[in-house]
C-alpha positions in Angstrom: 20.3 42.6 171.0 24.1 41.6 170.8 24.5 42.9 167.2 27.5 41.0 165.3 29.1 42.8 162.5 27.5 40.3 159.9 23.9 41.5 161.1 25.4 44.9 159.6 27.0 43.7 156.6 23.5 42.0 156.0 22.4 45.5 156.3 24.5 46.9 154.3 24.1 44.9 151.7 20.5 44.5 150.9 19.5 48.5 151.9 23.0 49.6 149.7 24.7 46.9 147.1 21.4 44.8 146.3 19.4 46.2 143.9 22.4 47.3 141.4 22.3 51.1 142.7 24.6 53.4 140.8 24.3 55.7 143.8 25.5 54.1 146.2 26.3 56.7 149.3 29.2 57.9 150.7 31.0 56.0 154.0 30.3 58.3 155.7 27.0 58.8 155.1 26.7 54.8 155.4 28.2 54.9 159.3 25.9 58.1 160.0 22.3 56.0 158.7 24.0 53.1 161.0 25.0 55.6 163.9 21.3 56.0 163.7 19.6 53.2 163.2 21.8 52.5 166.6 24.9 50.2 165.5 27.5 50.7 167.5 30.6 52.5 166.1 33.7 50.0 167.0 30.7 46.9 165.3 30.5 49.4 162.5 34.2 49.7 161.8 35.0 46.7 161.8 32.2 46.1 159.3 33.7 48.7 157.1 37.9 47.5 157.9 36.2 43.8 156.7 34.9 45.5 153.6 37.7 46.9 152.2 40.4 44.1 153.3 37.2 42.1 150.8 38.8 44.4 148.1 42.0 44.1 148.7 41.2 40.0 148.3 39.3 41.3 145.4 42.0 43.1 143.5 44.8 39.9 145.0 42.6 37.4 143.0 41.9 39.7 139.6 45.6 39.9 138.6 45.3 35.7 140.2 43.0 35.2 137.0 45.5 36.4 134.2 46.3 32.5 133.5 49.3 31.0 130.8 48.9 27.9 129.1 51.4 26.4 131.6 48.5 27.4 134.5 45.5 25.5 133.1 47.2 21.4 134.1 47.8 23.1 138.1 44.1 24.4 137.8 43.1 20.5 137.0 44.5 19.4 139.7 43.4 21.8 142.1 39.4 21.3 140.9 40.8 17.5 143.1 41.2 18.7 146.0 40.1 17.6 148.8 38.8 20.1 151.8 39.3 19.4 155.4 38.4 21.9 157.9 41.1 22.7 161.4 39.5 21.2 164.7 39.1 25.6 165.1 37.0 25.8 161.9 34.3 23.0 162.9 34.3 24.2 166.1 33.2 28.0 164.2 31.3 26.9 161.5 28.4 24.4 162.3 28.0 21.0 160.2 25.5 22.5 158.0 27.5 25.6 157.1 30.3 23.5 156.0 28.0 21.4 153.7 26.6 24.7 152.1 30.4 25.4 151.3 31.7 21.7 150.1 28.4 21.4 148.1 29.1 24.8 146.6 32.5 23.3 145.5 31.7 19.7 144.5 28.3 21.5 142.1 30.9 23.7 140.4 29.3 27.2 141.4 32.3 27.8 143.7 36.2 27.2 143.0 38.4 25.8 145.5 40.3 29.3 145.5 36.5 31.4 146.2 35.7 29.0 149.1 39.3 29.4 150.8 38.2 32.9 150.5 34.9 32.9 152.3 37.0 30.8 155.2 38.9 33.4 155.6 36.9 36.5 155.8 34.0 34.4 157.6 36.7 33.6 160.1 37.6 36.9 160.3 33.9 37.6 161.7 33.8 38.3 165.4 31.0 35.9 165.8 31.4 32.4 168.0 29.4 29.9 165.4 28.9 30.4 162.5 25.0 28.5 161.1 24.0 27.4 157.3 22.2 31.1 157.1 25.3 33.4 158.6 27.5 31.6 156.3 25.3 31.3 153.1 25.7 35.4 153.6 29.0 35.4 153.7 29.5 33.8 150.5 27.1 35.6 149.3 29.1 39.1 150.1 32.2 37.9 149.0 30.7 36.2 145.7 29.1 40.2 145.4 32.6 41.3 145.6 34.9 39.6 143.0 35.4 39.7 139.1 33.5 36.9 137.3 31.0 35.3 139.8 27.9 37.0 138.5 26.7 33.3 137.9 28.0 32.0 141.4 26.5 35.1 142.8 23.0 35.2 141.2 22.6 31.5 142.2 23.7 31.9 145.7 21.3 34.6 145.8 18.2 32.7 144.9 19.2 29.7 147.5 19.2 32.5 149.9 16.3 34.6 149.1 13.9 31.7 147.5 14.7 28.6 149.1 15.3 27.6 145.5 17.4 28.0 143.2 18.0 27.3 139.7 20.1 25.8 138.2 21.1 26.1 134.5 
């Protein structure tokens, strides 16, 4: 079976990050565990690079979230934006994967900025084609790492694990 970076990220998320563990093992311990299970070192390194990059982007977003009153009008205009996928993105993400992104923005679960970050992180994965389930996992991992996304994260977690989201 061909192991993808997303498989490693999903394993890390389910094993270490999803359970509100306060004692998350070191990166070296996790790498050793992944090697013991049989994941390839190159793919493991790509997975940790993906997470490191996400952490840097999270810090950038935190800096942008300190708003001035003059920024409010700009935010209102951004909310009305329309996302047109490039030809490359349409080949990479199937129709349902694109649909889930657009639906989450339309429902107000994620912002347009979060959508763009999710697209960026999905494209960074070494995957030829991303389907709806894989996109949901990427969205879940990105939201987990973003500040002030607890409600969106919980909503999407319900969608992913139970496929019956609770709308509050």
